[in-house]
BALUM-72476 format. One record per atom (N, C-alpha, C, O): residue number from 1; residue in three letters; x, y, z. Coordinates in Angstrom, 1 decimal, always signed. Atoms other than C-alpha are relative to their C-alpha. Layout:
! BALUM-72476
nr	rest	X	Y	Z
NUM	ALA	X	Y	Z
...
END
This chain:
! BALUM-72476
nr	rest	X	Y	Z
1	MET	+0.3	-0.9	-1.1
1	MET	+89.7	+115.8	+69.6
1	MET	-1.0	+1.0	-0.6
1	MET	-0.8	+1.6	-1.7
2	SER	+1.0	-0.9	+0.5
2	SER	+86.5	+117.9	+69.1
2	SER	+0.4	+1.5	+0.3
2	SER	+1.1	+1.8	+1.2
3	LYS	-0.3	-1.5	-0.2
3	LYS	+86.6	+121.7	+68.7
3	LYS	-0.9	+0.5	+1.1
3	LYS	-2.0	+0.0	+1.4
4	THR	+0.7	-0.7	-1.1
4	THR	+85.5	+123.9	+71.6
4	THR	+0.3	+1.5	+0.0
4	THR	+1.3	+1.9	-0.5
5	SER	-0.3	-1.5	-0.2
5	SER	+85.1	+127.6	+72.3
5	SER	+0.1	+0.3	+1.5
5	SER	+0.2	+1.5	+1.9
6	ASN	-0.1	-0.2	-1.5
6	ASN	+85.3	+127.0	+76.1
6	ASN	+1.4	+0.3	+0.3
6	ASN	+2.3	-0.5	+0.1
7	ALA	-1.4	-0.5	-0.3
7	ALA	+88.3	+129.0	+77.2
7	ALA	+0.7	-0.9	+1.0
7	ALA	+1.9	-1.2	+0.8
8	LEU	-0.6	+0.9	-1.0
8	LEU	+89.0	+126.7	+80.2
8	LEU	+0.4	-1.3	-0.6
8	LEU	+1.5	-1.9	-0.3
9	GLU	-0.4	+1.3	+0.6
9	GLU	+88.9	+123.6	+78.1
9	GLU	+1.2	+0.2	-1.0
9	GLU	+2.0	-0.7	-1.1
10	ILE	-1.1	-0.3	+0.9
10	ILE	+91.2	+125.2	+75.5
10	ILE	+1.3	+0.1	+0.9
10	ILE	+2.4	-0.5	+0.5
11	LEU	-1.1	-0.1	-0.9
11	LEU	+93.6	+126.1	+78.4
11	LEU	+0.5	-1.3	+0.5
11	LEU	+1.7	-1.6	+0.5
12	LYS	-0.3	+1.3	-0.5
12	LYS	+93.5	+122.6	+79.8
12	LYS	+0.7	-0.8	-1.1
12	LYS	+1.7	-1.5	-0.8
13	ARG	-0.6	+0.8	+1.1
13	ARG	+94.3	+121.1	+76.4
13	ARG	+1.4	+0.5	-0.3
13	ARG	+2.3	-0.3	-0.6
14	ARG	-1.3	-0.6	+0.3
14	ARG	+97.2	+123.5	+75.8
14	ARG	+1.1	-0.3	+1.1
14	ARG	+2.2	-0.6	+0.8
15	THR	-0.9	+0.2	-1.0
15	THR	+98.7	+123.0	+79.2
15	THR	+0.5	-1.5	+0.1
15	THR	+1.6	-1.8	+0.6
16	LYS	-0.3	+1.4	+0.1
16	LYS	+98.7	+119.2	+78.7
16	LYS	+1.3	-0.2	-0.8
16	LYS	+2.1	-1.1	-0.5
17	ARG	-1.1	+0.2	+1.0
17	ARG	+101.2	+119.7	+75.9
17	ARG	+1.3	+0.7	+0.4
17	ARG	+2.4	+0.6	-0.2
18	SER	-1.2	-0.8	-0.3
18	SER	+103.6	+122.1	+77.7
18	SER	+0.2	+0.0	+1.6
18	SER	-0.6	+0.7	+2.3
19	PRO	-0.3	-0.1	-1.4
19	PRO	+105.1	+121.5	+81.2
19	PRO	+0.2	+1.4	+0.5
19	PRO	-0.2	+1.7	+1.7
20	ALA	-0.3	-1.4	-0.4
20	ALA	+106.2	+125.1	+81.4
20	ALA	-1.3	+0.8	+0.1
20	ALA	-1.6	+1.5	+1.1
21	LEU	+1.3	-0.7	+0.0
21	LEU	+102.7	+126.4	+80.6
21	LEU	-0.9	-0.6	+1.2
21	LEU	-1.6	+0.1	+1.8
22	GLN	+0.7	+0.6	-1.1
22	GLN	+101.3	+123.9	+83.1
22	GLN	+0.4	+0.5	+1.4
22	GLN	-0.4	+0.8	+2.2
23	ARG	-0.5	-0.6	-1.3
23	ARG	+103.5	+125.3	+85.9
23	ARG	-0.5	+1.4	+0.2
23	ARG	-0.9	+1.8	+1.2
24	LEU	+0.5	-1.4	+0.0
24	LEU	+102.5	+128.8	+85.0
24	LEU	-1.4	+0.1	+0.4
24	LEU	-1.9	+0.9	+1.2
25	TYR	+1.4	+0.1	-0.3
25	TYR	+98.9	+127.9	+85.1
25	TYR	-0.3	-0.3	+1.5
25	TYR	-1.1	+0.3	+2.1
26	GLU	+0.2	+0.3	-1.4
26	GLU	+99.2	+126.3	+88.5
26	GLU	+0.4	+1.1	+0.9
26	GLU	-0.3	+1.4	+1.9
27	GLU	-0.4	-1.1	-0.8
27	GLU	+101.1	+129.3	+89.9
27	GLU	-1.1	+1.1	+0.0
27	GLU	-1.5	+1.7	+1.0
28	GLU	+1.0	-1.0	+0.1
28	GLU	+98.4	+131.7	+88.6
28	GLU	-1.3	-0.5	+0.7
28	GLU	-2.0	+0.4	+1.3
29	LYS	+1.1	+0.5	-0.7
29	LYS	+95.7	+129.4	+90.0
29	LYS	+0.1	+0.2	+1.5
29	LYS	-0.9	+0.6	+2.2
30	VAL	-0.2	-0.2	-1.5
30	VAL	+97.2	+129.6	+93.5
30	VAL	-0.1	+1.5	+0.3
30	VAL	-0.8	+1.9	+1.3
31	ASN	+0.1	-1.5	-0.2
31	ASN	+97.5	+133.5	+93.2
31	ASN	-1.5	+0.3	+0.0
31	ASN	-1.9	+1.1	+0.9
32	TYR	+1.5	-0.3	+0.1
32	TYR	+93.8	+133.6	+92.2
32	TYR	-0.7	-0.5	+1.3
32	TYR	-1.5	+0.2	+1.9
33	GLN	+0.7	+0.6	-1.1
33	GLN	+92.7	+131.3	+95.0
33	GLN	+0.3	+0.8	+1.3
33	GLN	-0.6	+1.0	+2.1
34	VAL	-0.3	-0.8	-1.2
34	VAL	+94.6	+133.3	+97.7
34	VAL	-0.7	+1.3	+0.0
34	VAL	-1.3	+1.7	+1.0
35	ALA	+0.7	-1.3	+0.1
35	ALA	+93.2	+136.6	+96.4
35	ALA	-1.4	-0.1	+0.3
35	ALA	-2.0	+0.7	+1.1
36	MET	+1.4	+0.2	-0.2
36	MET	+89.7	+135.3	+96.4
36	MET	-0.4	-0.4	+1.4
36	MET	-1.4	+0.0	+1.9
37	LEU	+0.2	+0.4	-1.4
37	LEU	+90.0	+133.7	+99.8
37	LEU	+0.1	+1.2	+0.9
37	LEU	-0.8	+1.3	+1.8
38	ILE	-0.1	-1.2	-0.8
38	ILE	+91.2	+136.9	+101.4
38	ILE	-1.3	+0.9	-0.2
38	ILE	-1.9	+1.3	+0.8
39	ARG	+1.2	-0.8	+0.3
39	ARG	+88.3	+138.8	+99.7
39	ARG	-1.2	-0.6	+0.6
39	ARG	-2.0	+0.1	+1.3
40	LYS	+1.3	+0.6	-0.5
40	LYS	+85.6	+136.3	+100.6
40	LYS	-0.1	+0.0	+1.5
40	LYS	-1.1	+0.4	+2.0
41	VAL	+0.1	+0.0	-1.5
41	VAL	+86.5	+136.0	+104.3
41	VAL	-0.2	+1.4	+0.5
41	VAL	-1.0	+1.6	+1.4
42	ARG	+0.2	-1.4	-0.4
42	ARG	+86.8	+139.8	+104.6
42	ARG	-1.4	+0.4	-0.2
42	ARG	-2.1	+1.0	+0.7
43	GLU	+1.4	-0.4	+0.3
43	GLU	+83.4	+140.3	+102.9
43	GLU	-1.0	-0.8	+0.9
43	GLU	-2.0	-0.2	+1.3
44	ASP	+0.9	+0.8	-0.9
44	ASP	+81.8	+137.5	+104.9
44	ASP	-0.1	+0.6	+1.4
44	ASP	-1.1	+0.5	+2.1
45	LEU	+0.0	-0.6	-1.4
45	LEU	+82.8	+139.3	+108.1
45	LEU	-0.5	+1.5	-0.1
45	LEU	-0.5	+2.1	+0.9
46	GLY	+0.6	-1.4	+0.1
46	GLY	+81.4	+142.6	+106.7
46	GLY	+1.0	+1.1	+0.1
46	GLY	+0.7	+2.2	+0.5
47	LEU	-1.1	-1.0	-0.2
47	LEU	+84.8	+144.4	+106.7
47	LEU	+0.3	+0.6	-1.4
47	LEU	+0.2	+0.0	-2.4
48	THR	-0.5	-0.6	+1.2
48	THR	+86.0	+146.9	+104.1
48	THR	+1.5	-0.3	+0.0
48	THR	+2.1	-0.8	+0.9
49	GLN	-1.4	+0.1	+0.1
49	GLN	+89.5	+146.8	+102.8
49	GLN	+0.7	+0.8	+1.0
49	GLN	+1.7	+0.4	+1.6
50	GLY	-0.6	-1.0	-1.0
50	GLY	+90.3	+149.8	+105.0
50	GLY	+0.0	-0.6	+1.4
50	GLY	+0.9	-0.4	+2.1
51	GLU	+0.1	+0.5	-1.3
51	GLU	+89.0	+148.1	+108.1
51	GLU	+1.0	-1.2	+0.2
51	GLU	+1.6	-1.3	+1.3
52	LEU	-1.0	+1.1	-0.1
52	LEU	+91.1	+145.0	+107.4
52	LEU	+1.4	+0.5	+0.1
52	LEU	+2.2	+0.0	+0.9
53	ALA	-1.3	-0.6	+0.0
53	ALA	+94.1	+147.1	+106.7
53	ALA	+0.4	+0.5	+1.4
53	ALA	+1.5	+0.3	+1.9
54	LYS	-0.3	-0.6	-1.3
54	LYS	+93.8	+148.9	+110.0
54	LYS	+0.2	-1.1	+1.0
54	LYS	+1.1	-0.9	+1.9
55	ARG	-0.2	+1.1	-1.0
55	ARG	+93.5	+145.6	+111.9
55	ARG	+1.4	-0.6	-0.1
55	ARG	+1.9	-1.1	+0.9
56	ILE	-1.3	+0.6	+0.2
56	ILE	+96.8	+144.4	+110.4
56	ILE	+1.2	+1.0	-0.1
56	ILE	+2.3	+0.6	-0.3
57	GLY	-1.0	-1.0	+0.0
57	GLY	+98.6	+147.7	+110.5
57	GLY	+0.6	+0.3	-1.4
57	GLY	+1.8	+0.5	-1.5
58	THR	-0.4	-0.3	+1.4
58	THR	+98.8	+148.4	+106.7
58	THR	-1.0	+1.0	-0.6
58	THR	-1.8	+1.6	+0.1
59	THR	+1.0	-1.0	+0.7
59	THR	+96.9	+150.5	+104.1
59	THR	-1.0	-0.8	-0.8
59	THR	-0.8	-2.0	-1.1
60	GLN	+1.1	+0.6	+0.8
60	GLN	+93.8	+149.8	+102.1
60	GLN	+0.6	-0.4	-1.4
60	GLN	+0.2	-1.4	-1.9
61	SER	-0.5	+0.3	+1.3
61	SER	+95.9	+149.8	+98.9
61	SER	+0.8	-1.3	+0.1
61	SER	+0.8	-2.1	-0.9
62	VAL	-0.6	+1.3	-0.1
62	VAL	+97.9	+146.8	+100.2
62	VAL	-1.0	-1.1	+0.0
62	VAL	-0.8	-2.1	-0.7
63	ILE	+1.1	+1.0	+0.0
63	ILE	+94.7	+144.9	+100.9
63	ILE	-0.5	-0.2	-1.5
63	ILE	-0.8	-1.3	-1.9
64	SER	+0.5	+0.1	+1.4
64	SER	+93.5	+145.8	+97.4
64	SER	+0.9	-0.8	-0.9
64	SER	+0.5	-1.6	-1.7
65	ARG	-1.0	+0.8	+0.7
65	ARG	+96.7	+144.4	+95.9
65	ARG	-0.1	-1.4	+0.3
65	ARG	+0.0	-2.3	-0.6
66	LEU	+0.1	+1.4	-0.4
66	LEU	+96.4	+141.2	+97.9
66	LEU	-1.2	-0.7	-0.6
66	LEU	-1.2	-1.9	-0.8
67	GLU	+1.2	+0.5	+0.5
67	GLU	+92.9	+140.8	+96.6
67	GLU	+0.0	+0.0	-1.5
67	GLU	-1.1	-0.4	-2.1
68	ASP	-0.1	+0.0	+1.5
68	ASP	+94.0	+141.2	+93.0
68	ASP	+0.6	-1.3	-0.4
68	ASP	+1.7	-1.7	+0.0
69	ALA	-0.4	+1.4	+0.4
69	ALA	+94.2	+137.8	+91.3
69	ALA	+1.3	+0.0	-0.8
69	ALA	+2.0	-1.0	-0.9
70	ASP	-1.2	+0.0	+0.8
70	ASP	+97.2	+139.0	+89.2
70	ASP	+1.2	+0.3	+0.9
70	ASP	+2.4	+0.3	+0.5
71	TYR	-1.1	-0.3	-0.9
71	TYR	+99.3	+139.9	+92.3
71	TYR	+0.7	-1.2	+0.4
71	TYR	+0.2	-2.3	+0.7
72	GLU	-0.8	+1.2	-0.3
72	GLU	+102.2	+137.6	+92.9
72	GLU	+0.8	+0.1	+1.2
72	GLU	+1.7	-0.7	+1.4
73	GLY	-0.8	-0.2	-1.1
73	GLY	+103.6	+138.9	+96.1
73	GLY	-0.6	-0.5	+1.4
73	GLY	-0.2	+0.0	+2.4
74	HIS	+0.5	+0.6	-1.3
74	HIS	+101.6	+136.9	+98.7
74	HIS	+1.1	-0.6	+0.7
74	HIS	+1.9	-1.4	+0.2
75	SER	-1.0	+0.7	-0.9
75	SER	+103.8	+135.9	+101.6
75	SER	-0.7	-0.6	+1.1
75	SER	-1.8	-0.2	+1.5
76	LEU	+0.6	+0.7	-1.1
76	LEU	+103.1	+133.6	+104.4
76	LEU	-0.2	+0.9	+1.2
76	LEU	-1.2	+0.8	+1.9
77	SER	+0.1	-0.9	-1.2
77	SER	+103.8	+136.3	+107.0
77	SER	-1.2	+1.0	-0.2
77	SER	-1.9	+1.2	+0.8
78	ILE	+1.2	-0.9	+0.2
78	ILE	+101.1	+138.7	+105.5
78	ILE	-1.3	-0.8	+0.1
78	ILE	-2.3	-0.4	+0.7
79	LEU	+1.1	+0.9	-0.1
79	LEU	+98.7	+135.8	+105.2
79	LEU	-0.3	-0.4	+1.5
79	LEU	-1.5	-0.4	+1.9
80	GLN	+0.2	+0.3	-1.5
80	GLN	+99.3	+134.9	+108.9
80	GLN	-0.6	+1.2	+0.7
80	GLN	-1.4	+1.1	+1.6
81	ARG	+0.6	-1.2	-0.6
81	ARG	+98.6	+138.5	+109.9
81	ARG	-1.4	+0.2	-0.3
81	ARG	-2.2	+0.6	+0.6
82	ILE	+1.4	-0.1	+0.4
82	ILE	+95.4	+138.6	+107.9
82	ILE	-0.9	-1.1	+0.8
82	ILE	-1.9	-0.8	+1.3
83	ALA	+0.7	+1.1	-0.6
83	ALA	+94.3	+135.2	+109.3
83	ALA	-0.2	+0.3	+1.5
83	ALA	-1.3	+0.1	+2.0
84	SER	+0.1	-0.3	-1.4
84	SER	+95.0	+136.3	+112.9
84	SER	-1.0	+1.2	+0.2
84	SER	-1.8	+1.1	+1.1
85	ALA	+0.9	-1.1	-0.2
85	ALA	+93.1	+139.6	+112.4
85	ALA	-1.5	-0.4	-0.3
85	ALA	-2.4	+0.2	+0.3
86	LEU	+1.4	+0.5	+0.3
86	LEU	+90.1	+137.7	+111.0
86	LEU	-0.4	-1.2	+0.8
86	LEU	-1.4	-1.9	+0.6
87	LYS	+0.3	+1.2	-0.9
87	LYS	+90.3	+135.0	+113.7
87	LYS	-0.1	-1.3	-0.7
87	LYS	-1.1	-2.0	-0.5
88	ARG	-0.1	+1.2	+0.8
88	ARG	+91.2	+132.3	+111.3
88	ARG	+1.3	-0.6	+0.1
88	ARG	+2.3	+0.0	+0.6
89	LYS	-1.3	+0.7	+0.0
89	LYS	+94.0	+129.8	+110.9
89	LYS	+0.2	-0.4	-1.5
89	LYS	-0.7	-0.6	-2.3
90	ILE	-0.4	+0.4	+1.4
90	ILE	+95.9	+129.0	+107.7
90	ILE	+0.2	-1.5	+0.0
90	ILE	+0.9	-2.1	+0.9
91	VAL	-0.2	+1.4	+0.1
91	VAL	+95.8	+125.4	+106.6
91	VAL	+0.6	-0.2	-1.4
91	VAL	+0.1	+0.2	-2.4
92	ILE	-0.7	+0.3	+1.3
92	ILE	+98.3	+124.3	+103.9
92	ILE	+0.1	-1.4	-0.2
92	ILE	+0.4	-2.2	+0.7
93	LYS	-0.2	+1.4	+0.3
93	LYS	+98.4	+121.1	+102.1
93	LYS	+0.6	-0.1	-1.4
93	LYS	+0.5	+0.8	-2.2
94	MET	-0.6	+0.3	+1.3
94	MET	+100.1	+119.5	+99.1
94	MET	-0.7	-1.2	-0.5
94	MET	-0.8	-2.2	+0.1
95	ASP	+0.6	+1.1	+0.7
95	ASP	+98.2	+117.4	+96.7
95	ASP	+0.8	-0.5	-1.1
95	ASP	+1.7	+0.2	-1.7
96	PRO	-0.8	+0.5	+1.2
96	PRO	+99.7	+115.1	+94.1
96	PRO	-0.4	+0.7	-1.3
96	PRO	-1.5	+1.1	-1.4
97	ILE	+0.3	-0.6	+1.3
97	ILE	+100.0	+116.5	+90.7
97	ILE	-0.6	-1.1	-0.9
97	ILE	-0.1	-2.2	-1.0
98	LYS	+0.7	+1.0	+0.9
98	LYS	+97.6	+114.8	+88.3
98	LYS	+0.5	+0.2	-1.4
98	LYS	+0.4	+1.3	-2.0
99	HIS	-0.5	+0.0	+1.4
99	HIS	+99.2	+114.0	+85.0
99	HIS	-1.0	-0.7	-0.9
99	HIS	-1.3	-1.9	-0.7
100	VAL	+1.0	+0.6	+0.9
100	VAL	+96.7	+113.5	+82.3
100	VAL	+0.7	-0.2	-1.4
100	VAL	+1.2	+0.7	-1.9
101	ALA	-0.6	+0.3	+1.3
101	ALA	+97.9	+111.8	+79.1
101	ALA	-0.8	+0.5	-1.1
101	ALA	-0.4	+0.3	-2.3
END
């Protein structure tokens, strides 16, 4: 195996050897994807965090937390409220886990 300084490549190599680390990586990836999705759709519609918060009956700080990739408290109910306020629908799918030897 060749040496690399690419952080993502290093992470991929290490997660291959540890099922626990692989699960943690997948959980964090989902948190990141949800946070970035909320932010992207909000920004694409030209809304501030405060404006989105007002539409769903919460505060700007809640939206800020939801858009933080490290936040682990995303719930389906808050995502449904956001989707509705942004005139979007939530689509959920499950993909097979790829095991790389």
